[in-house]
VOPAGU-2260 file (C-alpha; in pm, 1 decimal, decimal comma):
REM VOPAGU-2260
SITE   aa  ch    i         X         Y         Z
SITE  MET   A    0   -1504,6     531,9     889,5
SITE  ALA   A    1   -1215,0     508,7     645,4
SITE  ARG   A    2   -1096,9     181,3     500,4
SITE  ILE   A    3    -736,6     165,9     615,7
SITE  ILE   A    4    -535,3     -65,6     393,1
SITE  ALA   A    5    -169,4    -163,0     433,6
SITE  VAL   A    6      -2,5    -249,6     104,3
SITE  VAL   A    7     249,4    -509,0     216,4
SITE  ASN   A    8     495,1    -764,2      85,0
SITE  GLN   A    9     836,9    -824,1     238,1
SITE  LYS   A   10     971,8    -906,4    -108,2
SITE  GLY   A   11    1095,9    -607,0    -304,9
SITE  GLY   A   12    1008,4    -527,9    -664,8
SITE  VAL   A   13     657,4    -673,6    -661,1
SITE  GLY   A   14     472,1    -348,9    -724,8
SITE  LYS   A   15     380,3    -225,1    -375,9
SITE  THR   A   16     449,1     140,3    -444,6
SITE  THR   A   17     312,9     120,2    -798,2
SITE  THR   A   18      -4,5     -26,3    -652,2
SITE  SER   A   19     -26,2     228,6    -370,8
SITE  VAL   A   20      13,8     529,9    -599,8
SITE  ASN   A   21    -204,2     410,0    -886,0
SITE  LEU   A   22    -478,4     272,1    -663,2
SITE  ALA   A   23    -484,4     601,9    -470,6
SITE  ALA   A   24    -521,6     794,8    -797,2
SITE  SER   A   25    -787,2     557,3    -929,9
SITE  LEU   A   26    -992,0     577,1    -609,9
SITE  ALA   A   27    -959,6     956,0    -609,9
SITE  ALA   A   28   -1074,8     965,2    -972,7
SITE  SER   A   29   -1381,5     771,4    -858,3
SITE  GLY   A   30   -1469,9    1048,4    -616,2
SITE  GLN   A   31   -1319,1     897,5    -302,4
SITE  ARG   A   32   -1130,4    1099,8     -41,1
SITE  VAL   A   33    -789,6     932,7     -26,4
SITE  LEU   A   34    -480,1     961,9     191,2
SITE  LEU   A   35    -160,9     782,8      87,2
SITE  VAL   A   36      77,6     719,8     377,1
SITE  ASP   A   37     438,9     659,0     275,3
SITE  ILE   A   38     626,2     466,0     545,5
SITE  ASP   A   39     906,7     345,0     318,9
SITE  PRO   A   40    1233,6     536,3     375,2
SITE  GLN   A   41    1294,2     525,6      -0,3
SITE  GLY   A   42    1006,3     772,9     -36,1
SITE  ASN   A   43     905,8     644,1    -378,0
SITE  ALA   A   44     533,0     682,4    -314,4
SITE  THR   A   45     604,0    1045,4    -227,6
SITE  THR   A   46     790,3    1120,6    -551,1
SITE  GLY   A   47     547,6     908,3    -752,4
SITE  SER   A   48     272,2    1137,2    -627,0
SITE  GLY   A   49     449,1    1445,4    -762,2
SITE  LEU   A   50     612,5    1565,6    -437,8
SITE  ASP   A   51     982,0    1645,0    -403,0
SITE  LYS   A   52    1092,5    1430,4    -110,2
SITE  LYS   A   53    1413,9    1631,4     -73,6
SITE  ALA   A   54    1219,7    1954,5     -35,2
SITE  VAL   A   55     963,4    1822,7     211,6
SITE  VAL   A   56    1029,5    1983,0     550,8
SITE  ARG   A   57     818,0    1755,5     767,4
SITE  THR   A   58     736,8    1392,1     700,2
SITE  VAL   A   59     577,3    1086,8     853,6
SITE  TYR   A   60     898,1    1056,3    1057,8
SITE  GLN   A   61     792,4    1353,5    1271,5
SITE  VAL   A   62     442,1    1207,2    1299,1
SITE  LEU   A   63     570,8     872,8    1427,4
SITE  LEU   A   64     795,7    1038,7    1684,2
SITE  GLY   A   65     521,3    1271,2    1805,5
SITE  LEU   A   66     695,4    1580,4    1672,5
SITE  GLY   A   67     411,2    1679,0    1439,6
SITE  GLU   A   68      42,1    1617,9    1382,3
SITE  ALA   A   69     -66,3    1420,3    1078,8
SITE  ALA   A   70    -309,3    1697,1     981,5
SITE  SER   A   71     -29,9    1953,6     954,3
SITE  VAL   A   72     226,2    1722,7     790,4
SITE  LYS   A   73      10,2    1585,7     508,5
SITE  ALA   A   74      47,5    1742,6     164,9
SITE  ALA   A   75    -174,3    1746,7    -143,0
SITE  SER   A   76     -79,1    1554,2    -454,7
SITE  GLU   A   77    -191,6    1796,3    -722,2
SITE  VAL   A   78    -143,5    1541,9    -999,6
SITE  GLY   A   79    -311,9    1253,0    -819,1
SITE  LYS   A   80    -588,4    1452,0    -645,1
SITE  TYR   A   81    -527,1    1282,5    -310,4
SITE  ASP   A   82    -336,1    1366,4       6,3
SITE  VAL   A   83       2,8    1225,4     106,5
SITE  LEU   A   84     186,0    1176,9     433,1
SITE  PRO   A   85     531,7    1199,5     274,4
SITE  ALA   A   86     854,9    1017,8     354,9
SITE  ASN   A   87    1223,1    1049,3     274,7
SITE  ARG   A   88    1554,2     901,9     390,6
SITE  GLU   A   89    1508,5    1061,2     732,1
SITE  LEU   A   90    1259,7     784,0     805,3
SITE  ALA   A   91    1541,1     526,2     801,5
SITE  GLY   A   92    1634,3     641,9    1151,1
SITE  ALA   A   93    1287,4     568,6    1283,4
SITE  GLU   A   94    1370,7     202,0    1337,2
SITE  ILE   A   95    1617,2     301,9    1608,1
SITE  ASP   A   96    1428,8     603,6    1740,1
SITE  LEU   A   97    1104,6     411,2    1793,4
SITE  VAL   A   98    1257,0     128,8    1996,0
SITE  ASP   A   99    1246,4     304,9    2332,0
SITE  LEU   A  100     920,9     494,9    2278,1
SITE  PRO   A  101     594,7     387,0    2442,2
SITE  ASN   A  102     343,6     211,9    2215,1
SITE  ARG   A  103     613,4     182,1    1949,2
SITE  GLU   A  104     404,9     -53,6    1731,4
SITE  GLY   A  105      94,6     165,4    1749,3
SITE  ARG   A  106     234,8     511,8    1678,4
SITE  LEU   A  107      98,7     529,9    1324,1
SITE  LYS   A  108    -243,2     403,3    1431,1
SITE  ALA   A  109    -269,7     675,3    1695,4
SITE  ALA   A  110    -164,7     942,9    1445,3
SITE  LEU   A  111    -411,7     833,7    1177,9
SITE  ALA   A  112    -697,7     820,3    1429,4
SITE  THR   A  113    -685,7    1201,5    1443,9
SITE  ILE   A  114    -760,8    1241,8    1069,7
SITE  GLU   A  115    -933,7     916,8     978,4
SITE  ASP   A  116   -1278,4    1076,4     949,3
SITE  ASP   A  117   -1152,3    1306,3     673,1
SITE  TYR   A  118   -1106,4    1016,4     430,6
SITE  ASP   A  119   -1281,6     724,4     266,9
SITE  PHE   A  120    -958,3     533,5     203,2
SITE  ILE   A  121    -619,2     544,8     372,6
SITE  LEU   A  122    -350,4     345,5     188,3
SITE  ILE   A  123     -24,4     268,1     367,7
SITE  ASP   A  124     275,1     195,0     142,8
SITE  CYS   A  125     499,6     -27,5     355,5
SITE  PRO   A  126     873,2     -96,0     309,6
SITE  PRO   A  127     993,4    -426,8     158,0
SITE  SER   A  128    1073,7    -585,0     494,4
SITE  LEU   A  129     895,5    -706,2     804,1
SITE  SER   A  130    1036,1    -418,6    1008,9
SITE  LEU   A  131     901,2    -203,7    1291,3
SITE  LEU   A  132     774,6      38,9    1027,2
SITE  THR   A  133     582,2    -240,7     856,0
SITE  ILE   A  134     445,5    -355,3    1191,6
SITE  ASN   A  135     320,3       1,3    1247,6
SITE  GLY   A  136     144,0     -20,0     912,7
SITE  LEU   A  137     -16,1    -353,5    1000,4
SITE  VAL   A  138    -127,8    -232,3    1342,3
SITE  ALA   A  139    -282,2      82,7    1191,6
SITE  ALA   A  140    -463,6    -103,6     912,6
SITE  ARG   A  141    -785,8    -298,8     904,7
SITE  GLU   A  142    -706,0    -469,8     576,9
SITE  VAL   A  143    -393,1    -594,4     403,4
SITE  LEU   A  144    -350,2    -575,2      27,8
SITE  ILE   A  145     -71,5    -805,2     -91,6
SITE  PRO   A  146      73,6    -732,9    -438,0
SITE  MET   A  147     272,0   -1025,8    -571,6
SITE  GLN   A  148     431,2   -1142,4    -890,3
SITE  CYS   A  149     324,1   -1477,1   -1026,8
SITE  GLU   A  150     657,1   -1650,9    -975,2
SITE  TYR   A  151     783,5   -1937,2    -761,3
SITE  TYR   A  152     972,3   -1738,4    -497,2
SITE  ALA   A  153     670,8   -1515,2    -442,6
SITE  LEU   A  154     476,4   -1816,2    -316,2
SITE  GLU   A  155     749,6   -1898,3     -64,7
SITE  GLY   A  156     749,7   -1543,7      74,3
SITE  LEU   A  157     371,4   -1533,3      90,7
SITE  SER   A  158     356,6   -1802,0     359,8
SITE  ASP   A  159     592,8   -1597,0     578,5
SITE  LEU   A  160     380,3   -1285,3     530,9
SITE  VAL   A  161      56,3   -1465,9     615,1
SITE  GLY   A  162     226,2   -1593,3     931,2
SITE  THR   A  163     321,6   -1238,7    1026,4
SITE  ILE   A  164     -33,6   -1115,7     968,1
SITE  LYS   A  165    -163,8   -1391,2    1195,6
SITE  ARG   A  166      80,3   -1294,2    1471,2
SITE  VAL   A  167      -6,5    -925,0    1444,0
SITE  ARG   A  168    -376,0   -1010,0    1458,8
SITE  ALA   A  169    -323,5   -1231,8    1763,1
SITE  ASN   A  170    -109,1    -987,8    1958,5
SITE  LEU   A  171    -148,4    -631,3    1833,6
SITE  ASN   A  172    -447,2    -581,9    1602,6
SITE  GLY   A  173    -738,7    -819,5    1638,2
SITE  SER   A  174    -932,8    -656,2    1352,7
SITE  LEU   A  175    -665,2    -709,4    1085,8
SITE  GLU   A  176    -778,0    -912,7     785,1
SITE  ILE   A  177    -649,3    -995,6     439,6
SITE  GLY   A  178    -834,5    -767,2     201,8
SITE  GLY   A  179    -695,9    -936,3    -106,9
SITE  LEU   A  180    -403,1   -1058,6    -312,7
SITE  LEU   A  181    -321,3    -863,5    -627,4
SITE  ARG   A  182    -137,8   -1034,2    -910,7
SITE  THR   A  183     109,4    -785,4   -1060,5
SITE  MET   A  184     345,2    -781,8   -1360,7
SITE  TYR   A  185     131,8   -1059,7   -1504,9
SITE  ASP   A  186     232,3   -1201,9   -1842,4
SITE  PRO   A  187     -30,7   -1437,1   -1986,3
SITE  ARG   A  188     226,8   -1574,0   -2232,1
SITE  ASN   A  189     435,2   -1706,6   -1944,0
SITE  THR   A  190     340,3   -2058,5   -1837,8
SITE  LEU   A  191     478,3   -2008,3   -1486,7
SITE  SER   A  192     265,7   -1695,4   -1442,2
SITE  GLN   A  193     -42,4   -1895,2   -1536,1
SITE  GLN   A  194      49,9   -2180,2   -1300,3
SITE  VAL   A  195     121,4   -1957,1   -1000,5
SITE  SER   A  196    -193,6   -1755,4   -1066,8
SITE  ALA   A  197    -398,1   -2075,7   -1068,7
SITE  GLN   A  198    -234,2   -2192,0    -744,3
SITE  LEU   A  199    -319,4   -1862,3    -575,2
SITE  GLU   A  200    -681,5   -1890,8    -681,3
SITE  GLN   A  201    -696,3   -2251,4    -566,1
SITE  HIS   A  202    -548,5   -2180,4    -223,3
SITE  PHE   A  203    -686,1   -1833,6    -145,4
SITE  GLY   A  204   -1012,1   -1843,3    -340,5
SITE  ASP   A  205   -1203,2   -1515,8    -332,1
SITE  LYS   A  206    -917,6   -1343,6    -152,3
SITE  VAL   A  207    -752,7   -1308,4    -494,5
SITE  PHE   A  208    -863,7    -996,0    -679,0
SITE  LYS   A  209   -1006,2   -1063,0   -1023,3
SITE  THR   A  210    -799,9    -773,9   -1158,2
SITE  LEU   A  211    -468,4    -871,3   -1316,2
SITE  VAL   A  212    -204,8    -598,4   -1344,1
SITE  PRO   A  213       5,2    -661,7   -1656,8
SITE  ARG   A  214     362,7    -573,4   -1725,7
SITE  ASN   A  215     324,9    -228,7   -1878,7
SITE  ILE   A  216     574,8      33,2   -1988,1
SITE  ARG   A  217     352,4     323,0   -1878,9
SITE  LEU   A  218     343,2     191,9   -1522,1
SITE  ALA   A  219     722,3     179,2   -1527,4
SITE  GLU   A  220     758,6     525,6   -1681,4
SITE  ALA   A  221     508,4     713,6   -1468,2
SITE  PRO   A  222     729,2     753,0   -1154,3
SITE  SER   A  223     997,3     930,1   -1358,6
SITE  TYR   A  224     735,0    1192,2   -1445,9
SITE  GLY   A  225     622,8    1217,3   -1082,9
SITE  MET   A  226     267,7    1111,2   -1156,5
SITE  PRO   A  227      40,3     805,6   -1152,2
SITE  ALA   A  228      -3,6     613,9   -1477,2
SITE  LEU   A  229    -366,7     724,7   -1475,3
SITE  VAL   A  230    -247,5    1081,9   -1531,9
SITE  LEU   A  231      34,6     996,8   -1771,7
SITE  ASP   A  232    -172,3     774,3   -1999,3
SITE  ARG   A  233    -521,8     680,4   -1884,3
SITE  ALA   A  234    -571,4     451,8   -2183,5
SITE  SER   A  235    -266,6     236,5   -2103,7
SITE  LYS   A  236    -326,9    -121,7   -1994,6
SITE  GLY   A  237    -156,2     -56,3   -1661,8
SITE  ALA   A  238    -373,2     244,2   -1577,2
SITE  GLN   A  239    -685,3      59,7   -1684,5
SITE  ALA   A  240    -594,1    -231,6   -1456,8
SITE  TYR   A  241    -580,1      -5,2   -1151,0
SITE  ILE   A  242    -904,6     164,7   -1251,7
SITE  ALA   A  243   -1057,1    -184,6   -1260,3
SITE  LEU   A  244    -904,6    -265,7    -919,6
SITE  ALA   A  245   -1056,4      49,6    -770,8
SITE  ALA   A  246   -1396,0     -46,1    -914,8
SITE  GLU   A  247   -1357,8    -395,2    -768,2
SITE  MET   A  248   -1282,4    -248,7    -426,9
SITE  LEU   A  249   -1576,2     -10,7    -448,8
SITE  ALA   A  250   -1821,0    -286,9    -540,7
SITE  PRO   A  251   -2087,2    -363,0    -276,8
SITE  ALA   A  252   -1887,2    -462,3      28,0
SITE  LEU   A  253   -1866,5    -827,8     127,9
SITE  PRO   A  254   -1759,7    -939,9     475,5
SITE  LEU   A  255   -1383,7    -909,6     517,6
SITE  ARG   A  256   -1209,4   -1237,0     459,8
SITE  THR   A  257    -994,5   -1389,6     728,4
SITE  ALA   A  258    -643,0   -1513,1     673,5
SITE  PRO   A  259    -623,7   -1887,1     599,1
């Protein structure tokens, strides 16, 4: 059974797509069978995996609307060595198109059930909003990975996200748990970063991944080359951080941790 993980934060610019792409590549490099599902209309996880989102004929949009099977829509990321369910701007219309469809919150879950056994990990890159697309990601997932910057406003948004996870678990997906919080764009020279990091550890305990993802130019550059940082520069601090995160996730499994 695959570990299905939604990478979620309603705040933009916290490293969701960077995490999705680089974690997928790091897990694949560790010998895992990985599928990256892009449900963000911006399609950045698609391009970051080396696919041309403008040239993709069929995307996750068709999968959600029942116009295509996930198995036939997925594409291989040659640079990342994992598979991708791609997305582009066409997905922006899904918010309206899904409203009147049956099981509108569970469309992605039903689609992934048909290919789940082909993978060890399925990562879902969610949009930076608590939209119907994000709800589909949360309903399909068993775990939530929350990337967040160590800054004041990130803490405020986190409480809203935890509340949403609780509501989804209560009403739509009783098996949903917080898999972990990932501190991104961390700068140890910044006092606020240190303070927020300490607060996260104090409040969430072992839900906080030990891995710290630093601010790193290679992580920022890699999408412009259409490849994960692991491929662009494996020795970079950013790539090494995601390799460490993959190793942390592949460590002997502990019981999933419930939301506070």
